[in-house]
ROROMAR-618569 format. One record per residue: residue in one letter; y, x, z of N, C-alpha, C in turn; residue number from 1. Coordinates in steps of 0.02 Angstrom, whole numbers. Each point is the difference from the previous one (the first is absolute). Layout:
# ROROMAR-618569
{rec a; {Y; X; Z}; {Y; X; Z}; {Y; X; Z}; NUM}
...
END
This chain:
# ROROMAR-618569
{rec m; {-647; -1136; -333}; {1; 15; 62}; {-77; 53; 6}; 1}
{rec n; {14; 62; 8}; {-49; 36; 7}; {-71; -40; 38}; 2}
{rec k; {-47; 29; -27}; {-80; 12; -13}; {-11; 38; 57}; 3}
{rec p; {-28; -23; 58}; {-1; 58; 78}; {-85; 32; -22}; 4}
{rec l; {-17; 52; 11}; {-16; 70; -9}; {-89; -12; 52}; 5}
{rec r; {-21; -65; -24}; {-53; -60; 27}; {-98; 60; 41}; 6}
{rec s; {16; 70; -74}; {-59; 25; 5}; {14; 82; -12}; 7}
{rec l; {-11; 17; 31}; {-23; 91; -1}; {-51; 44; -22}; 8}
{rec s; {-63; -31; -46}; {-49; 11; -27}; {21; 25; -53}; 9}
{rec g; {43; -10; -51}; {17; 43; -45}; {38; 60; 1}; 10}
{rec l; {17; 15; 67}; {29; 49; 12}; {-25; 74; -21}; 11}
{rec v; {-60; -8; 48}; {-80; 81; 9}; {16; 4; -97}; 12}
{rec d; {-38; -65; -30}; {-6; 7; -89}; {73; 49; -36}; 13}
{rec f; {44; -51; 38}; {71; 51; -22}; {12; 60; -25}; 14}
{rec d; {12; 2; 76}; {-13; 91; 16}; {-30; 12; -28}; 15}
{rec c; {-66; -7; -31}; {-25; 41; -23}; {-6; 17; -83}; 16}
{rec a; {47; -47; -6}; {-25; -3; -95}; {53; 5; 1}; 17}
{rec a; {88; 40; 17}; {38; 12; 4}; {-8; 81; 15}; 18}
{rec r; {-47; 17; 49}; {-2; 74; -14}; {-52; 32; -55}; 19}
{rec w; {-42; -39; -16}; {-64; 12; -58}; {64; -18; -72}; 20}
{rec g; {25; -35; -24}; {40; -25; -34}; {-41; -42; -48}; 21}
{rec s; {-56; -18; 15}; {-71; -36; -29}; {-40; -19; 65}; 22}
{rec f; {-19; -96; -16}; {-30; -31; 3}; {-58; 18; 21}; 23}
{rec k; {-28; 38; -65}; {-83; 38; -6}; {16; 44; 68}; 24}
{rec l; {28; 42; -8}; {-28; 79; 65}; {13; -75; 67}; 25}
{rec a; {41; -20; 17}; {8; -29; 36}; {-81; -60; 29}; 26}
{rec a; {10; -7; -28}; {-85; -48; -10}; {-20; 65; 26}; 27}
{rec q; {-31; 42; -8}; {-70; 59; 1}; {40; 13; 74}; 28}
{rec e; {69; 14; 3}; {14; 20; 86}; {-31; -54; 56}; 29}
{rec l; {10; -64; -16}; {18; -67; 34}; {-89; -10; -6}; 30}
{rec h; {-39; 19; -49}; {-64; -30; 6}; {7; -87; -26}; 31}
{rec k; {39; -8; -34}; {4; -62; -35}; {-5; 14; -55}; 32}
{rec t; {5; -85; -71}; {32; 22; -58}; {70; 1; -56}; 33}
{rec p; {2; 16; -18}; {99; 14; -48}; {-6; -70; 4}; 34}
{rec a; {-30; -34; -4}; {23; -83; -32}; {19; -34; 100}; 35}
{rec a; {-25; 17; 49}; {11; -26; 43}; {74; 33; 17}; 36}
{rec i; {-7; 65; 8}; {43; 49; 17}; {88; -63; -32}; 37}
{rec s; {-1; -9; -53}; {33; -15; -62}; {20; -76; 26}; 38}
{rec l; {-33; -59; 17}; {18; -33; 36}; {2; -8; 66}; 39}
{rec q; {-2; 50; 47}; {32; 10; 43}; {101; 9; 7}; 40}
{rec v; {-11; 29; -49}; {97; 20; -23}; {15; -61; -24}; 41}
{rec k; {-53; -16; -54}; {45; -78; -9}; {10; -15; 35}; 42}
{rec q; {-47; -19; 54}; {40; -43; 44}; {41; 19; 56}; 43}
{rec l; {29; 60; 17}; {41; 38; 60}; {64; -15; -67}; 44}
{rec e; {-6; 31; -61}; {79; -38; -49}; {-10; -60; 11}; 45}
{rec a; {-16; -31; -25}; {5; -76; 7}; {41; -37; 83}; 46}
{rec a; {-41; 52; 54}; {26; 5; 42}; {59; 13; 21}; 47}
{rec l; {23; 57; -12}; {60; 18; 3}; {47; -10; -47}; 48}
{rec g; {14; -58; -70}; {39; -2; -52}; {-30; 28; -43}; 49}
{rec f; {13; 67; 9}; {16; 78; -69}; {-53; 42; -31}; 50}
{rec e; {11; 20; -35}; {-69; 38; -26}; {-26; 63; 20}; 51}
{rec l; {-44; 20; 11}; {-13; 86; 47}; {5; 13; -54}; 52}
{rec f; {-49; -2; -47}; {-14; 41; -58}; {15; -33; -85}; 53}
{rec i; {1; 87; -3}; {5; -10; -101}; {-73; -4; -18}; 54}
{rec r; {-30; -44; -19}; {-62; 10; -34}; {-9; 32; -73}; 55}
{rec h; {-8; 40; 3}; {-10; 41; -56}; {-71; -16; -36}; 56}
{rec p; {-33; 14; -62}; {-63; -2; -26}; {-25; 39; 29}; 57}
{rec r; {-6; 79; 12}; {-36; 20; 66}; {-4; 40; 45}; 58}
{rec h; {77; -42; 25}; {45; 46; 66}; {18; -54; 35}; 59}
{rec i; {42; 5; 59}; {52; -25; 27}; {34; 22; -2}; 60}
{rec t; {78; -24; 22}; {54; 41; 25}; {34; -63; 74}; 61}
{rec l; {44; 45; 43}; {23; -22; 32}; {82; -28; -20}; 62}
{rec t; {11; -72; 12}; {45; -35; -8}; {64; 57; 49}; 63}
{rec e; {70; -32; -30}; {32; 43; 66}; {20; -34; 48}; 64}
{rec k; {-35; -46; 45}; {-11; -41; 39}; {-65; 37; 31}; 65}
{rec g; {-69; -22; -32}; {-53; 20; 8}; {42; 102; 42}; 66}
{rec q; {-18; 40; -27}; {43; 43; 20}; {10; 11; 60}; 67}
{rec e; {41; -32; 28}; {53; -38; 57}; {-38; -14; 29}; 68}
{rec l; {-48; -57; 14}; {-53; -43; 28}; {-45; 70; 32}; 69}
{rec a; {-31; 22; -64}; {-60; 52; 5}; {27; 63; 67}; 70}
{rec v; {65; 24; 3}; {32; 39; 33}; {-37; -19; 91}; 71}
{rec t; {25; -59; -6}; {5; -37; 67}; {-76; -9; 11}; 72}
{rec v; {-42; -35; -46}; {-60; -8; -14}; {-36; 28; 52}; 73}
{rec r; {-8; 69; -27}; {-8; 78; -2}; {13; 36; 71}; 74}
{rec r; {33; -35; 32}; {17; 28; 71}; {-25; -65; 36}; 75}
{rec v; {6; -26; 28}; {-8; -38; 28}; {-79; -6; 29}; 76}
{rec l; {-55; -3; -75}; {-64; -13; 10}; {11; 112; 43}; 77}
{rec g; {35; 39; -32}; {-41; 39; 28}; {29; 4; 73}; 78}
{rec e; {40; -20; 33}; {44; -28; 74}; {-73; -22; 33}; 79}
{rec l; {-23; -61; -68}; {-60; -36; 60}; {-67; 19; -13}; 80}
{rec r; {-25; 14; -42}; {-56; 32; 0}; {16; 89; 59}; 81}
{rec a; {36; 16; -3}; {16; 70; 77}; {-13; -69; 67}; 82}
{rec k; {8; -30; 10}; {44; -47; 54}; {-102; -8; 11}; 83}
{rec v; {-31; -31; -69}; {-45; -39; 15}; {-48; 69; 66}; 84}
{rec e; {1; 46; -53}; {-48; 50; 23}; {22; 30; 62}; 85}
{rec a; {61; 18; 18}; {7; 15; 71}; {-12; -75; 36}; 86}
{rec l; {-9; -29; -16}; {-34; -78; 57}; {-92; 11; -6}; 87}
{rec r; {-14; 8; -28}; {-65; 19; -14}; {-26; 70; 66}; 88}
{rec g; {46; 59; -17}; {-15; 45; 70}; {-79; 29; -49}; 89}
{rec g; {17; 53; 48}; {-33; 53; -6}; {-16; 32; -38}; 90}
{rec d; {16; -19; -63}; {14; 41; -96}; {94; 50; 1}; 91}
{rec e; {50; -29; 67}; {51; 8; 15}; {-5; 74; -12}; 92}
{rec e; {-40; 44; 25}; {22; 67; 14}; {-38; 40; -87}; 93}
{rec k; {-39; -59; -36}; {-37; 21; -58}; {42; 19; -71}; 94}
{rec i; {76; -21; 13}; {34; -24; -56}; {78; 55; 52}; 95}
{rec l; {16; 27; -76}; {74; 41; 7}; {28; -40; -49}; 96}
{rec r; {60; -23; 5}; {46; -45; -33}; {53; 88; -12}; 97}
{rec i; {16; 4; -58}; {80; 73; 10}; {31; -22; -73}; 98}
{rec s; {84; -9; 44}; {27; -40; -49}; {30; 98; -47}; 99}
{rec t; {9; -13; -25}; {52; 68; -59}; {35; -20; -9}; 100}
{rec t; {71; 50; -19}; {42; 1; -63}; {-22; 4; -72}; 101}
{rec h; {-2; -25; -64}; {-48; 20; -50}; {-31; 66; -9}; 102}
{rec s; {84; 20; 7}; {-28; 83; -61}; {-37; 26; 66}; 103}
{rec l; {12; -11; 80}; {-35; 58; 33}; {-85; -36; -24}; 104}
{rec a; {4; -16; -13}; {-84; -75; -21}; {-24; 31; -43}; 105}
{rec i; {54; 16; -47}; {-21; 21; -66}; {-24; 58; -16}; 106}
{rec k; {40; 26; 6}; {6; 71; -1}; {-30; 54; 59}; 107}
{rec w; {-39; -32; 48}; {0; 57; 70}; {-77; -32; 53}; 108}
{rec l; {27; -64; 18}; {-46; -31; 32}; {-83; -10; -37}; 109}
{rec v; {5; -54; -46}; {-64; -29; -37}; {-23; 69; -17}; 110}
{rec q; {37; 65; -38}; {-46; 42; -31}; {-50; 57; 72}; 111}
{rec r; {38; -32; 75}; {-72; 46; 40}; {-22; -28; 70}; 112}
{rec i; {13; -88; 4}; {-37; -34; 33}; {-83; 11; 7}; 113}
{rec d; {-12; 29; -62}; {-86; -22; -11}; {-2; 63; 67}; 114}
{rec r; {36; 29; 1}; {-15; 89; 51}; {-12; -31; 47}; 115}
{rec f; {43; -85; 54}; {27; -24; 56}; {-70; -27; 12}; 116}
{rec t; {3; -66; -64}; {-98; -33; 15}; {-32; 40; -28}; 117}
{rec k; {-17; 68; -11}; {-79; 33; 17}; {11; 19; 86}; 118}
{rec l; {21; 0; 18}; {34; 8; 92}; {-31; -76; 28}; 119}
{rec h; {37; -33; -22}; {-13; -68; 41}; {-12; -48; -44}; 120}
{rec p; {-76; 10; -48}; {-29; -43; -49}; {14; -74; 41}; 121}
{rec e; {-10; -17; 59}; {-17; -64; 44}; {91; -54; -32}; 122}
{rec l; {24; 16; -20}; {90; 26; -11}; {-44; -89; -68}; 123}
{rec d; {72; -31; 12}; {33; -40; -67}; {44; -9; -4}; 124}
{rec i; {14; 57; -61}; {85; 13; 11}; {14; -50; -58}; 125}
{rec r; {75; -43; -1}; {37; -23; -30}; {74; 26; -7}; 126}
{rec i; {21; 26; -65}; {60; 34; 7}; {43; -47; -58}; 127}
{rec d; {89; -22; 32}; {17; -43; -5}; {61; 72; -37}; 128}
{rec s; {-12; -22; -77}; {72; 51; -9}; {55; -57; -41}; 129}
{rec t; {75; 17; 64}; {52; -49; -2}; {56; 40; 50}; 130}
{rec d; {54; -4; -44}; {54; 13; 12}; {21; -21; 78}; 131}
{rec r; {14; -40; -21}; {31; -70; 35}; {-33; -1; 82}; 132}
{rec l; {71; 6; 73}; {-34; 25; 25}; {-67; -74; 61}; 133}
{rec v; {-51; 17; 4}; {-43; -45; 49}; {13; -2; 83}; 134}
{rec d; {-26; -82; -13}; {-14; 7; 82}; {-25; 5; 61}; 135}
{rec l; {-33; 35; 19}; {-25; 29; 43}; {-51; -8; 32}; 136}
{rec n; {17; -65; 51}; {-3; -52; 29}; {-25; -55; -9}; 137}
{rec d; {-23; 10; -73}; {-73; -56; -8}; {-45; 28; -36}; 138}
{rec d; {-64; -2; -3}; {-55; 0; 10}; {-16; 30; -104}; 139}
{rec n; {75; 19; -37}; {-48; -7; -69}; {33; 111; -20}; 140}
{rec t; {28; 16; 85}; {8; 58; -16}; {-7; 57; 49}; 141}
{rec d; {-40; 47; 5}; {-29; 22; 60}; {51; 71; 11}; 142}
{rec v; {-23; 64; -59}; {82; 40; -20}; {27; -16; -35}; 143}
{rec a; {63; 42; -8}; {27; 1; -75}; {70; 63; 13}; 144}
{rec l; {-10; 40; -54}; {46; 56; -13}; {51; -29; -47}; 145}
{rec r; {57; 43; 19}; {46; -35; -9}; {77; 65; -4}; 146}
{rec i; {17; 8; -38}; {76; 28; -7}; {56; -18; 30}; 147}
{rec m; {19; 24; 55}; {70; -7; 39}; {9; 73; 49}; 148}
{rec t; {66; -11; 27}; {30; 51; 34}; {-53; 14; 53}; 149}
{rec v; {12; 76; 19}; {-58; 14; 38}; {23; 90; 23}; 150}
{rec d; {-33; -2; 80}; {19; 62; 11}; {-73; 15; 28}; 151}
{rec h; {-18; 89; 33}; {-39; 10; 14}; {-28; -13; 47}; 152}
{rec d; {45; -56; 55}; {-15; 10; 70}; {-32; -79; -1}; 153}
{rec d; {-6; -63; -69}; {-42; -64; 12}; {-64; -9; 2}; 154}
{rec p; {-22; -18; 41}; {-89; 11; 9}; {-15; -43; -70}; 155}
{rec d; {37; -50; -73}; {-58; -10; -17}; {69; 79; -86}; 156}
{rec f; {8; 12; 9}; {-5; 74; -39}; {-55; 29; -27}; 157}
{rec l; {23; -16; -96}; {-77; 39; -29}; {37; 56; -35}; 158}
{rec f; {38; -14; -16}; {40; 81; -72}; {64; -11; -23}; 159}
{rec h; {64; 43; 7}; {46; -14; -50}; {-15; 17; -73}; 160}
{rec v; {21; -40; -26}; {5; -42; -67}; {46; 120; -68}; 161}
{rec r; {-25; 7; -21}; {1; 49; -27}; {30; 11; -70}; 162}
{rec l; {54; 11; -28}; {6; -2; -61}; {-29; 29; -52}; 163}
{rec v; {-11; 18; -68}; {-19; 59; -29}; {17; -27; -69}; 164}
{rec a; {19; 58; -46}; {17; -12; -77}; {-57; 23; -23}; 165}
{rec v; {-54; -57; -43}; {-66; 39; -22}; {25; -41; -77}; 166}
{rec y; {-57; 20; -35}; {7; 7; -88}; {-85; 29; 2}; 167}
{rec s; {9; -57; -38}; {-77; 25; -67}; {6; 71; -46}; 168}
{rec p; {-81; 22; -8}; {2; 79; -40}; {21; -22; -40}; 169}
{rec s; {10; -49; -16}; {-15; -3; -84}; {105; 6; -16}; 170}
{rec l; {35; -15; 21}; {83; 20; 12}; {6; 83; -22}; 171}
{rec l; {-71; 39; 28}; {27; 97; -1}; {10; -9; -103}; 172}
{rec a; {42; 41; -12}; {-7; 24; -81}; {-72; 60; 13}; 173}
{rec p; {8; 19; -68}; {-29; 50; -14}; {-2; 60; 38}; 174}
{rec g; {-56; 24; 31}; {27; 73; 31}; {26; -10; 41}; 175}
{rec e; {9; -61; 45}; {55; 5; 85}; {-57; -41; 42}; 176}
{rec t; {-27; 25; 75}; {-37; -15; 20}; {67; -45; 66}; 177}
{rec a; {37; 3; -13}; {22; -49; 68}; {79; -10; -23}; 178}
{rec l; {11; -68; 52}; {80; -10; -10}; {43; 9; 56}; 179}
{rec t; {55; 18; -24}; {72; 5; 84}; {24; -19; 0}; 180}
{rec p; {29; -4; 30}; {57; -64; 20}; {52; 5; -35}; 181}
{rec a; {35; 82; -28}; {53; -33; -67}; {-75; -26; -81}; 182}
{rec d; {-38; -6; -1}; {-8; -39; -75}; {-6; -73; 66}; 183}
{rec l; {36; -7; 26}; {4; -68; 13}; {58; -37; -53}; 184}
{rec r; {29; 14; -49}; {33; -15; -29}; {-34; -44; -86}; 185}
{rec r; {-54; 23; -4}; {-41; 19; -31}; {-35; -81; -26}; 186}
{rec f; {0; -34; 49}; {-41; -37; 10}; {33; -82; 51}; 187}
{rec p; {-23; -62; -11}; {36; -44; 13}; {-39; 20; 88}; 188}
{rec l; {13; -25; 56}; {8; -4; 67}; {-35; -78; 0}; 189}
{rec l; {-47; 1; 28}; {-21; -66; 12}; {1; -29; 98}; 190}
{rec y; {19; -46; 27}; {6; -11; 36}; {14; -67; 16}; 191}
{rec e; {-29; -8; 69}; {-4; -58; 16}; {32; -27; 52}; 192}
{rec d; {16; -68; -36}; {87; -47; 39}; {70; 47; -12}; 193}
{rec s; {18; 48; 44}; {50; 31; 14}; {5; 57; -54}; 194}
{rec t; {33; 23; -31}; {25; 88; -20}; {29; 39; 94}; 195}
{rec d; {-4; -27; 28}; {59; 66; 57}; {-54; 24; 10}; 196}
{rec n; {-27; 8; 0}; {-85; 70; 38}; {-4; 49; -52}; 197}
{rec w; {-8; -17; -74}; {13; 53; -45}; {71; -9; -2}; 198}
{rec i; {56; -8; 22}; {74; 25; -13}; {18; 48; 40}; 199}
{rec r; {-42; -1; 81}; {-5; 16; 49}; {-32; 66; -12}; 200}
{rec l; {-56; 8; -22}; {-35; 48; 17}; {14; 62; -69}; 201}
{rec l; {34; -25; -43}; {55; 37; -52}; {50; 30; 16}; 202}
{rec r; {32; -33; 41}; {30; 33; 32}; {22; 52; 33}; 203}
{rec d; {-47; -17; 55}; {-48; 47; 44}; {10; 84; -32}; 204}
{rec h; {-37; -36; -55}; {-26; 63; -69}; {43; 66; -43}; 205}
{rec g; {98; -53; -4}; {33; 21; -49}; {-14; -32; -16}; 206}
{rec l; {-27; -44; -47}; {-22; -19; -68}; {9; -78; -8}; 207}
{rec l; {31; -32; 12}; {60; -29; -13}; {36; -38; -40}; 208}
{rec k; {67; 60; -29}; {30; 31; -56}; {-78; -39; -52}; 209}
{rec g; {72; -10; -61}; {-67; -9; -58}; {-35; -74; -4}; 210}
{rec k; {9; -23; -76}; {-48; -67; -7}; {-54; 11; 0}; 211}
{rec h; {-28; -58; 53}; {-60; -16; -8}; {-34; -62; 26}; 212}
{rec d; {-65; -4; -43}; {-43; -81; -32}; {-22; -33; 55}; 213}
{rec f; {14; -51; 58}; {-9; -81; 23}; {-17; -24; -49}; 214}
{rec s; {-29; 17; -20}; {-38; -90; -30}; {-67; -11; -3}; 215}
{rec r; {8; -16; 46}; {-72; -17; 43}; {-27; -1; 47}; 216}
{rec s; {8; -41; 15}; {-42; -60; 74}; {-2; -18; 14}; 217}
{rec y; {-42; 8; 69}; {-49; -52; 27}; {19; -41; 66}; 218}
{rec t; {-54; -67; -1}; {-8; -13; 53}; {-55; 12; 25}; 219}
{rec n; {-18; 43; -1}; {-66; 21; 56}; {-26; 56; -17}; 220}
{rec a; {12; 64; 57}; {-48; 77; -12}; {-79; 11; -25}; 221}
{rec a; {-54; -70; 13}; {-20; 43; -54}; {-6; -37; -90}; 222}
{rec v; {44; -28; -1}; {3; -14; -66}; {49; 50; -43}; 223}
{rec l; {63; 30; 68}; {18; 57; -49}; {-57; 79; 24}; 224}
{rec v; {-56; -10; 10}; {-15; 61; -1}; {-64; -14; -75}; 225}
{rec q; {-19; -57; 4}; {-49; -10; -51}; {78; -4; -86}; 226}
{rec a; {32; 4; 11}; {36; 16; -40}; {18; 73; -7}; 227}
{rec a; {33; 52; 28}; {-28; 58; 5}; {-63; 51; 6}; 228}
{rec l; {-37; -47; -7}; {-65; 47; -15}; {-28; -32; -103}; 229}
{rec a; {51; -60; 9}; {19; -6; -100}; {49; 40; 17}; 230}
{rec g; {23; 40; -33}; {45; 60; 19}; {82; -20; -26}; 231}
{rec h; {11; -61; 31}; {61; -47; -1}; {42; 63; 15}; 232}
{rec g; {-11; 36; 34}; {61; 26; 26}; {-6; 34; 44}; 233}
{rec v; {69; 43; 67}; {-65; 17; 85}; {43; -57; -3}; 234}
{rec g; {-54; -26; 55}; {1; -41; 50}; {34; 34; 89}; 235}
{rec l; {23; -31; 50}; {7; 26; 52}; {-3; -81; 25}; 236}
{rec t; {-57; 12; 43}; {-56; -55; 30}; {-32; 47; 80}; 237}
{rec h; {-17; -52; 15}; {-61; 20; 90}; {-32; 57; -17}; 238}
{rec y; {-25; 51; 43}; {-41; 67; -25}; {-70; -61; 26}; 239}
{rec t; {13; -23; 47}; {-72; -31; 26}; {-35; -64; -66}; 240}
{rec i; {69; -5; -53}; {-38; -43; -60}; {-20; -3; -37}; 241}
{rec a; {48; 92; -20}; {-26; 39; -46}; {-84; 54; 33}; 242}
{rec y; {-11; -1; 40}; {-33; 60; 40}; {-46; -8; -29}; 243}
{rec e; {-52; -51; -38}; {-79; 2; -28}; {18; 22; -82}; 244}
{rec d; {62; -14; -17}; {3; 47; -81}; {14; 72; 13}; 245}
{rec i; {33; 40; 37}; {43; 26; 30}; {-53; 46; 13}; 246}
{rec r; {-51; -22; 38}; {-57; 57; -6}; {-63; 25; -54}; 247}
{rec s; {1; -82; -22}; {-28; 3; -65}; {31; 54; -82}; 248}
{rec g; {45; 22; 33}; {18; 31; -69}; {51; -44; -48}; 249}
{rec a; {-19; -105; 15}; {38; -28; -72}; {77; 27; 35}; 250}
{rec l; {49; 1; 52}; {48; 3; 0}; {18; 60; 31}; 251}
{rec k; {44; 54; -26}; {30; 58; 49}; {59; -27; 42}; 252}
{rec m; {31; 82; 49}; {58; -55; 31}; {41; 89; -10}; 253}
{rec i; {76; -36; -6}; {58; 40; -38}; {-9; 28; 84}; 254}
{rec p; {-19; 65; 11}; {17; 51; 52}; {81; -27; 50}; 255}
{rec g; {-15; -8; 68}; {81; 26; 23}; {31; -65; 5}; 256}
{rec f; {-31; -51; -54}; {41; -27; -14}; {-18; -59; 49}; 257}
{rec t; {2; -22; 59}; {-14; -64; 23}; {50; -28; 66}; 258}
{rec a; {-19; -32; 37}; {39; -20; 56}; {-68; -57; 47}; 259}
{rec t; {44; -11; 67}; {-43; -37; 30}; {34; -79; -2}; 260}
{rec y; {-16; -48; -3}; {38; -51; 18}; {37; -10; 55}; 261}
{rec e; {37; -60; 19}; {8; 3; 63}; {-30; -81; 30}; 262}
{rec r; {-48; -14; -50}; {-52; -81; 16}; {-66; 47; -1}; 263}
{rec g; {-40; -12; 23}; {-70; 21; 18}; {-75; -108; -2}; 264}
{rec y; {-51; 28; 24}; {-51; -25; 2}; {-6; -32; 56}; 265}
{rec r; {-7; -61; 38}; {-36; -6; 73}; {-47; -28; -44}; 266}
{rec l; {-43; 12; 75}; {-99; -48; -13}; {28; -63; 59}; 267}
{rec l; {6; -70; -4}; {24; -35; 52}; {-103; -43; -40}; 268}
{rec v; {24; -26; 75}; {-55; -37; 42}; {2; -78; 58}; 269}
{rec n; {-32; -32; -68}; {-21; -80; 47}; {-9; -10; 69}; 270}
{rec p; {67; 1; 40}; {-5; 1; 77}; {-85; 0; 35}; 271}
{rec g; {9; -49; -17}; {-96; -27; 12}; {-45; 36; -20}; 272}
{rec k; {7; 45; -39}; {-60; 54; -16}; {15; 26; 17}; 273}
{rec r; {53; 27; 18}; {24; 96; 27}; {-87; 49; 31}; 274}
{rec g; {-19; -55; 54}; {-56; 20; 52}; {-67; 15; -55}; 275}
{rec m; {12; -47; -62}; {-64; 16; -21}; {-51; 59; -40}; 276}
{rec g; {-35; 8; -14}; {-66; 51; -9}; {33; -7; -72}; 277}
{rec k; {-8; -30; -51}; {8; 10; -39}; {80; 43; -36}; 278}
{rec i; {70; -2; 38}; {48; 8; 4}; {-8; 54; 11}; 279}
{rec a; {-6; 55; 63}; {-35; 16; 17}; {-15; 75; -76}; 280}
{rec h; {-77; -10; 3}; {-9; 37; -50}; {39; -9; -60}; 281}
{rec f; {32; -12; -27}; {41; -15; -61}; {73; 47; -3}; 282}
{rec s; {12; -28; 71}; {57; 53; 4}; {-16; 51; 20}; 283}
{rec a; {-63; 36; 21}; {4; 85; 0}; {-23; 5; -53}; 284}
{rec w; {-44; -28; -49}; {-12; 21; -63}; {69; 9; -60}; 285}
{rec l; {37; -51; -11}; {76; 18; -5}; {32; 62; 21}; 286}
{rec r; {-9; 6; 55}; {67; 33; 26}; {-56; 104; -4}; 287}
{rec a; {-53; -14; -40}; {-31; 52; -33}; {26; -11; -55}; 288}
{rec e; {-16; -36; -14}; {26; 10; -96}; {50; 22; -22}; 289}
{rec i; {70; -26; 78}; {54; 8; -35}; {18; 79; 25}; 290}
{rec a; {-32; 57; 40}; {7; 49; -10}; {-16; 36; -39}; 291}
{rec e; {-45; -30; 1}; {-18; 48; -89}; {14; -25; -32}; 292}
{rec v; {70; -9; -48}; {46; -29; -31}; {48; 51; 17}; 293}
{rec e; {38; 6; 75}; {47; 35; 30}; {-16; 57; -19}; 294}
{rec r; {-53; 19; 18}; {-46; 82; -12}; {21; 8; -68}; 295}
{rec s; {0; -18; -52}; {-14; 31; -59}; {66; -18; -26}; 296}
{rec f; {62; -36; 57}; {78; 48; -56}; {2; 44; 29}; 297}
{rec p; {31; 43; -65}; {30; 54; -1}; {45; 7; 58}; 298}
{rec p; {-31; 80; 8}; {82; 7; 93}; {59; 13; -15}; 299}
{rec s; {-7; 25; -52}; {46; 36; -36}; {50; -79; -25}; 300}
{rec s; {-26; -24; -7}; {67; -85; -39}; {9; -40; 46}; 301}
{rec a; {-36; -1; 77}; {20; -56; 69}; {85; -7; 10}; 302}
{rec a; {-15; -42; 6}; {75; 11; 15}; {-11; -10; 85}; 303}
END
């Protein structure tokens, strides 16, 4: 017969140790001793009936079951903390919880969010980077940026996804200053999930005939951009995701080899938070930042 879980006290210690991969570092965060953290976790393991960590001489790693439990515990504790903060009142206008995709968070939002915090230093910014859908009716998310079907009449519309072909200058041969669409057969063509967009663009430019190297696939646009930066080939990706690297010169675009994707980003707002000042401030700032990126898109290439 399964033992009932009579105490939840060890879950906080477990969550902290799982995040750090160390009892010592977890102890520093929680202002306890490593021995106390270790004891709490051992008691939790005894109550659960299975091990959560593999103990190595200098570090710890989660077991398979520990990994599964860590995901759930982190989510539940996050929701609990958000609910407590909301019930306390008064601080709700000081905390902005943003959920966005991994790629947009890593390659765009995090690189410029300091501009927003300088305008609104009173706000505590919390960014949740995840590609999964979030529940906008709970207190764990204030706004979410997500890719979905959009049109310009949609009040939540932010921008269409524009696809561009990008590459590292390291791919250029001596004496070359730029690549053209005709050079694409020379390099692996990096793509996200499916080759459909590459094939469509190659067909539109009359370049589909011949052999192309589609041996590099990625499930995340940010990883694809990093692969292009490393010189692994020519990547077809979102202009916004590659924007900072294009602007800095770390990536170059193949002129004219672009397309507007049928989907785009929307700014989704928690219904209970829509009238709050923090939402209005973030929305206004976000749209201004996006307008800057949109203006930089080459007019001759825009679909």
